[in-house]
C-alpha positions in Angstrom: 100.5 134.3 84.5 101.0 131.9 87.4 103.9 132.6 89.7 106.3 129.7 90.0 106.4 127.9 93.4 109.6 128.1 95.5 110.5 124.6 94.3 110.0 125.5 90.6 112.0 128.7 91.1 115.1 126.5 91.9 114.6 124.2 88.9 112.6 121.4 90.4 109.8 119.9 88.2 106.6 122.0 87.9 103.9 120.9 90.4 106.4 118.9 92.5 107.1 119.2 96.2 108.1 117.2 99.2 111.8 116.8 98.3 113.8 114.1 99.9 117.5 115.2 99.7 120.7 113.3 99.5 124.3 114.6 99.1 127.2 113.0 97.2 130.3 114.4 98.9 133.0 113.4 96.2 131.1 115.3 93.4 129.6 117.9 95.7 126.2 117.1 94.3 122.8 117.7 95.9 120.1 115.2 94.8 116.4 116.0 95.2 113.7 113.2 95.0 110.3 114.9 94.5 106.8 113.9 93.9 103.8 115.7 92.3 101.5 117.6 94.6 98.4 116.3 92.7 98.4 113.4 90.2 96.7 110.0 89.8 100.2 108.5 89.4 103.2 108.8 91.8 105.3 110.5 89.1 108.4 110.9 91.3 111.4 112.6 89.8 115.1 113.1 90.5 116.9 116.4 90.1 120.6 117.3 90.8 122.7 120.4 91.3 126.3 121.1 92.2 126.6 123.0 95.5 127.9 126.1 93.6 124.8 126.1 91.3 121.4 127.5 92.3 119.2 125.6 89.9 118.5 121.8 89.8 118.5 119.9 86.5 116.3 116.9 85.8 117.7 113.4 85.7 116.3 112.1 82.5 113.1 113.0 80.6 110.3 110.6 81.5 106.7 110.6 80.4 104.0 111.1 83.1 103.3 107.3 83.5 106.9 106.6 84.6 107.9 107.2 88.3 111.4 107.2 89.7 110.5 105.4 92.9 113.8 105.0 94.8 117.5 105.7 94.5 120.9 104.9 95.9 124.3 106.6 95.6 127.7 105.0 95.6 129.7 106.7 98.3 133.0 107.0 96.4 132.1 106.6 92.7 130.1 109.4 90.9 127.1 107.0 90.4 123.4 107.5 91.2 121.2 104.4 90.7 117.4 104.6 90.4 114.4 102.4 89.7 111.6 103.4 87.4 108.1 102.1 87.6 105.5 102.1 84.8 102.1 103.2 86.1 98.7 102.8 84.4 95.1 103.3 85.3 92.7 100.4 85.7 89.0 100.4 85.2 87.2 100.4 88.5 90.3 100.7 90.6 93.3 102.7 91.6 96.4 103.0 89.3 98.9 100.1 89.4 102.6 100.1 88.8 105.2 97.5 87.8 109.0 97.7 88.0 110.3 98.9 84.6 114.1 99.6 84.7 117.2 99.9 86.8 119.2 103.0 85.6 122.6 104.5 86.4 123.1 108.2 86.2 126.7 109.5 86.3 127.0 112.6 88.5 130.2 113.7 86.8 128.9 113.6 83.2 125.1 113.5 83.5 124.9 110.4 81.3 122.1 107.9 82.0 122.3 104.2 81.2 119.6 101.5 81.5 121.3 98.6 83.3 118.3 96.2 83.5 114.7 95.9 82.4 111.8 94.0 83.7 112.5 90.3 83.2 116.3 90.6 82.9 117.4 90.0 86.5 118.8 86.6 87.2 116.8 85.0 90.0 118.6 82.9 92.6 118.3 79.1 92.4 114.8 77.9 93.4 113.1 81.0 92.0 111.8 81.6 88.5 111.5 85.4 88.6 113.0 88.4 90.4 112.0 92.1 90.3 113.2 95.2 92.0 110.9 96.8 94.6 113.2 99.4 96.2 116.9 100.4 96.2 118.3 100.6 99.7 122.1 101.3 99.3 125.1 101.0 97.0 128.6 99.9 97.9 131.5 102.4 97.6 132.1 101.8 93.9 128.6 101.0 92.7 129.4 97.4 91.9 126.8 95.9 94.3 123.4 97.3 95.2 121.4 96.3 98.3 117.7 96.1 97.3 114.3 95.0 98.3 113.4 92.3 95.7 110.4 90.3 94.9 111.1 86.6 94.2 108.5 84.1 92.8 108.5 80.4 92.6 105.6 78.5 91.2 103.2 81.5 91.7 104.2 82.1 95.4 105.8 85.5 96.0 108.3 86.4 98.7 110.1 89.7 99.4 113.8 89.7 100.4 116.6 92.1 101.1 119.1 91.0 98.4 122.4 92.0 96.9 122.4 92.7 93.2 125.7 92.5 91.2 125.0 95.4 88.8 126.9 94.2 85.7 125.9 90.5 86.0 122.3 91.3 87.1 122.5 88.4 89.6 120.3 88.6 92.7 121.6 87.0 96.0 119.2 86.8 98.9 120.4 88.2 102.3 117.3 87.9 104.5 113.6 87.2 103.9 111.1 89.9 104.8 108.5 88.0 106.8 105.9 90.8 106.8 106.0 91.3 103.0 107.8 94.7 103.2 109.3 94.7 106.7 
């Protein structure tokens, strides 16, 4: 029988490593963002534990082709937000991914809710489509997220730092990223 890794011994997903940690002070919750050691897909996962617990528990149950790519935590409210990407293999090329959902996980109840799916964000005037690329931060109460967003108009694509009003799903540009992602 294979001996569990140190990460698996504390409840992190099997075969995962390289945790990036965050801490939510109001709920005393440690958040671990991990990725698989070996996989054709990113397959990143989120796990949480209270400071008095030894073992992490998974945030959601996602199939192998779904990766939880980035997250943000509201500083006062017990809210963890994350983006999922759907990955697939292509003939004669590397795997490719596309933004799938924006989700909210309640740190106090462990409830997960899908807030938006691909195609549901309301693009700003002058753009016909918006999609999430990365979550950067959340405001104190989780009403507004700061995100890296792709915006398209007539086939041209730009990347922006934007504010996203969570309930309304409206995207407001803050600054354009001239070097695509920087």
